[in-house]
DRENMARDO-358838 format. One record per residue (C-alpha): x, y, z. Coordinates in Angstrom, 2 decimals, decimal comma. Layout:
<sites>
[site [X; Y; Z]] ...
</sites>
This chain:
<sites>
[site [4,00; 11,28; 4,26]] [site [0,65; 10,05; 3,19]] [site [1,31; 6,70; 4,79]] [site [1,82; 8,50; 8,12]] [site [-1,35; 10,67; 7,67]] [site [-3,31; 7,37; 6,86]] [site [-2,12; 5,68; 9,94]] [site [-3,30; 8,64; 12,06]] [site [-6,53; 8,73; 10,11]] [site [-7,40; 5,18; 10,79]] [site [-6,66; 5,59; 14,47]] [site [-8,75; 8,69; 14,62]] [site [-11,66; 7,15; 12,83]] [site [-11,66; 4,16; 15,09]] [site [-11,53; 6,47; 18,31]] [site [-14,34; 8,56; 16,96]] [site [-16,57; 5,46; 16,92]] [site [-16,45; 5,60; 20,66]] [site [-17,50; 9,19; 20,93]] [site [-20,85; 10,77; 20,71]] [site [-22,16; 11,07; 17,13]] [site [-21,77; 14,86; 15,82]] [site [-24,60; 16,47; 14,18]] [site [-22,62; 16,38; 10,68]] [site [-22,11; 12,54; 10,75]] [site [-24,41; 10,41; 8,65]] [site [-26,14; 7,24; 9,65]] [site [-26,34; 4,64; 7,13]] [site [-27,77; 1,07; 7,47]] [site [-25,47; -1,57; 5,84]] [site [-27,05; -4,16; 3,46]] [site [-25,65; -7,10; 5,39]] [site [-27,00; -10,59; 4,53]] [site [-26,58; -11,61; 8,25]] [site [-28,13; -8,73; 9,92]] [site [-29,02; -4,96; 9,25]] [site [-26,44; -2,79; 11,16]] [site [-26,68; 0,91; 11,64]] [site [-23,21; 2,56; 11,02]] [site [-21,71; 5,88; 11,11]] [site [-19,99; 7,86; 8,24]] [site [-18,07; 10,75; 9,50]] [site [-18,76; 14,03; 7,40]] [site [-15,10; 15,09; 7,37]] [site [-12,26; 13,45; 5,45]] [site [-8,50; 14,39; 5,78]] [site [-8,53; 15,63; 2,05]] [site [-10,68; 15,74; -0,94]] [site [-8,99; 12,66; -2,38]] [site [-9,38; 10,21; 0,68]] [site [-12,25; 7,96; 1,01]] [site [-14,59; 8,29; 4,00]] [site [-14,73; 5,10; 6,11]] [site [-17,77; 3,45; 7,74]] [site [-17,75; 3,10; 11,50]] [site [-17,49; 0,99; 13,45]] [site [-14,50; 0,02; 11,57]] [site [-14,63; -3,61; 10,39]] [site [-11,40; -5,45; 9,68]] [site [-11,18; -7,74; 6,66]] [site [-12,57; -11,26; 6,75]] [site [-9,18; -12,36; 5,72]] [site [-7,25; -10,38; 8,17]] [site [-3,95; -11,66; 8,83]] [site [-3,38; -13,61; 5,64]] [site [-1,29; -10,83; 4,04]] [site [1,26; -10,87; 6,85]] [site [1,74; -14,61; 6,66]] [site [2,19; -14,64; 2,87]] [site [3,98; -11,19; 1,85]] [site [7,56; -11,43; 3,17]] [site [8,45; -7,72; 3,13]] [site [6,51; -5,36; 5,40]] [site [7,04; -2,40; 3,02]] [site [5,17; -4,37; 0,37]] [site [2,22; -4,93; 2,65]] [site [1,73; -1,19; 3,32]] [site [2,39; -0,10; -0,18]] [site [-0,08; -2,74; -1,55]] [site [-3,07; -1,73; 0,56]] [site [-2,56; 1,95; 0,12]] [site [-1,82; 1,52; -3,56]] [site [-4,91; -0,50; -4,31]] [site [-7,04; 2,36; -2,63]] [site [-5,29; 4,92; -4,89]] [site [-6,04; 2,85; -8,04]] [site [-9,54; 2,44; -6,83]] [site [-10,20; 6,01; -7,23]] [site [-10,31; 5,80; -11,03]] [site [-13,18; 3,61; -10,72]] [site [-14,96; 4,47; -7,55]] [site [-14,86; 8,38; -6,98]] [site [-14,13; 9,22; -3,34]] [site [-16,83; 11,92; -3,44]] [site [-19,46; 9,35; -3,94]] [site [-18,18; 6,15; -2,40]] [site [-17,24; 4,86; 1,07]] [site [-14,28; 2,64; 1,73]] [site [-14,51; -0,75; 3,77]] [site [-11,98; -3,44; 4,14]] [site [-12,98; -6,55; 2,29]] [site [-15,89; -8,47; 4,00]] [site [-16,84; -11,16; 1,41]] [site [-13,65; -13,36; 1,09]] [site [-12,63; -14,82; 4,36]] [site [-9,29; -16,42; 5,47]] [site [-9,98; -19,94; 4,12]] [site [-11,25; -18,59; 0,87]] [site [-7,91; -16,55; 0,24]] [site [-5,67; -19,19; 1,23]] [site [-7,54; -21,69; -1,04]] [site [-7,13; -19,42; -3,89]] [site [-3,32; -19,03; -3,22]] [site [-3,01; -22,87; -2,99]] [site [-5,22; -23,76; -5,80]] [site [-3,96; -21,12; -8,26]] [site [-0,23; -21,75; -7,60]] [site [1,77; -24,77; -9,08]] [site [1,99; -27,74; -6,64]] [site [5,55; -29,10; -6,13]] [site [6,19; -31,78; -3,47]] [site [8,98; -31,29; -1,04]] [site [11,96; -33,35; -2,12]] [site [11,52; -32,74; -5,97]] [site [14,61; -31,69; -7,90]] [site [15,79; -28,14; -8,24]] [site [14,67; -28,17; -12,08]] [site [11,11; -29,00; -10,89]] [site [11,11; -26,14; -8,47]] [site [12,60; -23,51; -10,90]] [site [10,00; -24,65; -13,68]] [site [6,97; -24,39; -11,31]] [site [7,32; -21,26; -9,15]] [site [4,53; -20,11; -6,82]] [site [3,65; -16,85; -8,48]] [site [0,71; -15,65; -6,49]] [site [1,38; -14,47; -2,88]] [site [-1,84; -12,72; -1,83]] [site [-5,33; -11,86; -2,78]] [site [-6,33; -8,41; -1,15]] [site [-10,10; -7,33; -1,26]] [site [-11,36; -3,87; -0,65]] [site [-15,15; -2,84; -0,79]] [site [-16,62; 0,39; -1,88]] [site [-20,14; 1,25; -0,89]] [site [-22,67; 3,94; -1,76]] [site [-25,48; 5,37; 0,30]] [site [-29,13; 5,38; -1,05]] [site [-31,80; 7,96; -0,45]] [site [-33,47; 5,49; 1,94]] [site [-30,04; 5,61; 4,11]] [site [-28,83; 2,27; 3,02]] [site [-25,05; 1,61; 2,34]] [site [-24,81; -0,84; -0,37]] [site [-21,90; -2,56; -1,85]] [site [-21,34; -0,99; -5,35]] [site [-17,81; -2,09; -6,17]] [site [-15,00; -4,46; -5,19]] [site [-11,24; -4,02; -5,75]] [site [-8,81; -7,06; -5,79]] [site [-5,18; -6,76; -5,58]] [site [-2,88; -9,68; -6,72]] [site [0,50; -9,76; -5,02]] [site [2,79; -11,57; -7,46]] [site [6,40; -12,64; -6,85]] [site [9,47; -11,07; -8,68]] [site [11,61; -13,62; -7,03]] [site [10,64; -17,14; -6,12]] [site [12,49; -18,41; -2,98]] [site [12,47; -22,34; -2,49]] [site [14,06; -25,20; -0,82]] [site [14,29; -28,59; -2,38]] [site [13,95; -30,20; 0,98]] [site [13,46; -29,25; 4,69]] [site [16,93; -27,98; 5,90]] [site [18,26; -27,54; 2,58]] [site [19,63; -23,90; 1,69]] [site [17,31; -21,39; 0,16]] [site [17,47; -20,98; -3,69]] [site [16,06; -18,31; -5,76]] [site [14,45; -17,88; -9,22]] [site [13,84; -14,39; -10,79]] [site [10,41; -14,11; -12,54]] [site [10,25; -11,81; -15,41]] [site [7,42; -9,20; -15,55]] [site [6,10; -10,70; -18,91]] [site [5,89; -14,16; -17,28]] [site [4,34; -12,84; -14,22]] [site [1,70; -11,03; -16,09]] [site [0,94; -14,14; -18,24]] [site [0,20; -15,92; -14,81]] [site [-1,60; -12,99; -13,51]] [site [-4,01; -13,07; -16,40]] [site [-4,89; -16,69; -15,84]] [site [-5,25; -16,13; -12,16]] [site [-7,60; -13,17; -12,30]] [site [-9,91; -14,90; -14,64]] [site [-10,10; -17,85; -12,31]] [site [-10,89; -15,64; -9,37]] [site [-13,54; -13,74; -11,38]] [site [-15,07; -16,98; -12,66]] [site [-15,23; -18,30; -9,09]] [site [-16,72; -15,20; -7,66]] [site [-19,44; -15,02; -10,46]] [site [-20,31; -18,83; -9,90]] [site [-20,39; -18,98; -6,12]] [site [-21,26; -15,69; -4,77]] [site [-24,74; -14,71; -5,61]] [site [-24,81; -11,41; -3,75]] [site [-21,80; -10,37; -5,95]] [site [-22,95; -11,35; -9,36]] [site [-23,86; -7,73; -10,60]] [site [-20,96; -6,10; -8,67]] [site [-18,18; -4,40; -10,86]] [site [-14,77; -5,62; -9,93]] [site [-11,39; -3,80; -10,39]] [site [-8,30; -5,97; -10,55]] [site [-4,73; -4,77; -10,08]] [site [-1,54; -6,62; -10,24]] [site [1,24; -5,86; -7,62]] [site [4,82; -6,90; -8,25]] [site [6,52; -7,63; -4,98]] [site [10,16; -6,70; -4,37]] [site [12,50; -9,27; -3,06]] [site [12,01; -9,61; 0,87]] [site [15,12; -7,80; 1,84]] [site [14,56; -4,77; -0,34]] [site [14,27; -1,38; 1,71]] [site [11,73; -0,05; -0,82]] [site [8,41; -1,70; -1,80]] [site [7,51; -2,93; -5,36]] [site [4,66; -1,51; -7,23]] [site [1,49; -2,05; -9,05]] [site [2,05; -2,69; -12,71]] [site [-1,29; -3,38; -14,26]] [site [-5,03; -2,92; -13,71]] [site [-8,36; -3,94; -15,41]] [site [-12,14; -3,95; -14,68]] [site [-14,96; -6,36; -14,90]] [site [-18,45; -5,04; -15,40]] [site [-21,21; -6,19; -13,08]] [site [-22,91; -9,38; -14,33]] [site [-19,92; -10,11; -16,57]] [site [-17,00; -12,52; -16,38]] [site [-15,05; -10,62; -19,16]] [site [-11,93; -8,66; -18,33]] [site [-11,13; -5,63; -20,59]] [site [-7,60; -6,34; -21,04]] [site [-4,71; -4,88; -18,88]] [site [-3,92; -1,07; -18,54]] [site [-0,43; -0,38; -17,73]] [site [0,21; 1,26; -14,24]] [site [3,21; 3,60; -14,40]] [site [4,24; 3,61; -10,76]] [site [7,56; 2,99; -9,23]] [site [9,30; 3,22; -5,87]] [site [13,01; 4,36; -6,11]] [site [15,60; 3,88; -3,36]] [site [18,03; 6,86; -2,93]] [site [21,00; 6,90; -3,06]] [site [21,23; 3,92; -5,57]] [site [22,33; 3,11; -9,00]] [site [18,78; 3,03; -10,22]] [site [18,08; 6,42; -8,73]] [site [21,25; 7,86; -10,33]] [site [20,27; 6,50; -13,70]] [site [16,62; 7,26; -13,73]] [site [16,14; 10,37; -11,65]] [site [19,54; 12,02; -11,40]] [site [18,28; 15,53; -10,28]] [site [16,23; 13,87; -7,44]] [site [19,18; 11,62; -6,37]] [site [21,47; 14,80; -6,35]] [site [19,12; 16,60; -4,09]] [site [19,05; 13,79; -1,48]] [site [22,90; 13,39; -1,63]] [site [23,34; 17,09; -1,08]] [site [20,88; 16,91; 1,86]] [site [22,99; 14,19; 3,37]] [site [26,29; 16,17; 2,69]] [site [24,89; 19,20; 4,42]] [site [24,00; 17,12; 7,54]] [site [27,31; 15,57; 7,53]] [site [29,00; 18,88; 7,72]] [site [27,73; 19,82; 11,07]] [site [26,66; 16,65; 12,85]] [site [29,57; 14,28; 13,27]] [site [27,01; 11,58; 14,72]] [site [25,39; 11,10; 11,29]] [site [25,53; 7,63; 10,02]] [site [23,89; 7,86; 6,70]] [site [20,27; 7,77; 5,52]] [site [17,78; 6,11; 3,16]] [site [15,39; 7,90; 0,84]] [site [12,42; 6,54; -0,98]] [site [10,84; 8,29; -3,99]] [site [7,40; 7,41; -5,26]] [site [6,76; 8,13; -8,90]] [site [3,69; 8,11; -11,14]] [site [4,29; 8,47; -14,92]] [site [7,92; 9,48; -14,27]] [site [7,03; 12,47; -11,83]] [site [7,99; 12,51; -8,19]] [site [4,82; 12,35; -5,98]] [site [6,42; 11,98; -2,55]] [site [9,77; 11,64; -1,04]] [site [10,54; 9,99; 2,26]] [site [13,91; 10,18; 4,01]] [site [14,91; 8,37; 7,25]] [site [17,83; 10,01; 9,01]] [site [19,37; 7,98; 11,87]] [site [21,46; 9,89; 14,19]] [site [22,62; 9,26; 17,79]] [site [21,81; 11,96; 20,13]] [site [23,05; 12,97; 23,41]] [site [20,29; 15,35; 24,74]] [site [16,96; 16,77; 23,95]] [site [18,48; 20,11; 23,08]] [site [20,57; 18,40; 20,30]] [site [17,21; 16,80; 18,93]] [site [15,75; 20,20; 18,78]] [site [18,65; 22,02; 17,26]] [site [19,09; 19,30; 14,54]] [site [15,43; 19,29; 13,69]] [site [15,54; 23,06; 13,39]] [site [18,53; 22,66; 11,01]] [site [16,57; 20,03; 8,90]] [site [13,72; 22,34; 8,50]] [site [15,94; 24,90; 6,92]] [site [17,55; 22,37; 4,60]] [site [14,23; 21,27; 3,26]] [site [13,37; 24,84; 2,26]] [site [16,81; 25,29; 0,76]] [site [17,02; 22,05; -1,25]] [site [13,58; 20,42; -2,02]] [site [10,95; 21,95; -4,26]] [site [7,37; 21,90; -3,07]] [site [5,67; 20,15; -6,01]] [site [5,70; 16,87; -4,20]] [site [4,92; 15,66; -0,72]] [site [8,20; 15,27; 1,44]] [site [8,46; 13,46; 4,94]] [site [11,60; 13,34; 6,92]] [site [11,92; 10,96; 9,91]] [site [14,82; 11,63; 12,44]] [site [15,50; 8,60; 14,45]] [site [17,81; 7,41; 17,19]] [site [18,67; 3,72; 18,03]] [site [15,68; 3,84; 20,59]] [site [12,80; 5,61; 18,47]] [site [11,76; 8,23; 16,16]] [site [12,78; 11,64; 17,65]] [site [11,05; 13,99; 15,25]] [site [9,11; 14,18; 12,00]] [site [9,01; 16,97; 9,57]] [site [6,51; 17,01; 6,60]] [site [5,17; 19,22; 3,75]] [site [2,42; 18,62; 1,47]] [site [2,74; 19,26; -2,27]] [site [2,07; 22,83; -3,24]] [site [2,45; 24,16; 0,37]] [site [5,30; 26,30; 1,65]] [site [4,99; 25,68; 5,42]] [site [6,74; 22,74; 6,87]] [site [4,92; 20,85; 9,67]] [site [7,22; 19,76; 12,56]] [site [6,62; 17,32; 15,46]] [site [9,25; 16,56; 18,06]] [site [8,33; 13,47; 20,23]] [site [8,67; 13,56; 24,04]] 
</sites>
């Protein structure tokens, strides 16, 4: 559900940049080495744990790299949102503004990816490929700014996400079939440590304006590209301003679980049973039901949000409305309210309706699309 809200938030914020500034908005001057630029910071945010964003919204200098490098779309979304989430432990949303990365451009990021991965020539034998996998997929930058009494918005922190492979896909030569090499988490973290240190050293040596800026680094373990659920962050660390030294890794206890699945049955039996019962109740009354996919996001073993996609073929608007009303009742009957829940009802053409409830709330919000 938060992913859906975040999408709407970005759109709303971008559009608000085209409207007249309200009396509650704050003007700040960004400390840009190229030019001073007056920006707007909206006074409101969607919730107390979201960052306010500086307008006009600036895309990342490395925009587009992540879509070329990360094979699974669900990994892209989770990595971007997850890095913001972990950044809150270092940059309090009450005090900091969020901005996409502005310091490492397309060529810098692709150079890191190429230089920090083993180089294997096409035509090498299978053993060489398996012993030299490309571990690093992407380097994601996020910026965190603070305003001063003089009205300037200054960079006060950088977060860097390292996307690392769990499965290495390779071809020994053009036209040859793809082969796969699994990468253990321990091997991945060993490589991530070397990669993170190399990137920190490069920044401190070559980016004078970033020499005293704190850096948070988090390691994201990708899922295989066919996975219906994303991977997750597994570790984080920080580097103080003016320093090259990492503090050692702190474990990040997050995971995304597919429901129904063997893993869901083994790890989170009660949650899987609720999702299964939900599907069984739908099947009793709607013969066009063809199954569903659920995704649970956990922190420290506690469910934070549950998303369920329900595909059904409909034959009229009345049926969509009736089914949405029925699902509304099932949410109340089956799912407790201590986590966010989002249910998307889709047909082969589009999303037909959306139901969601925030953690701790009793009311279910419903939207039926035209």
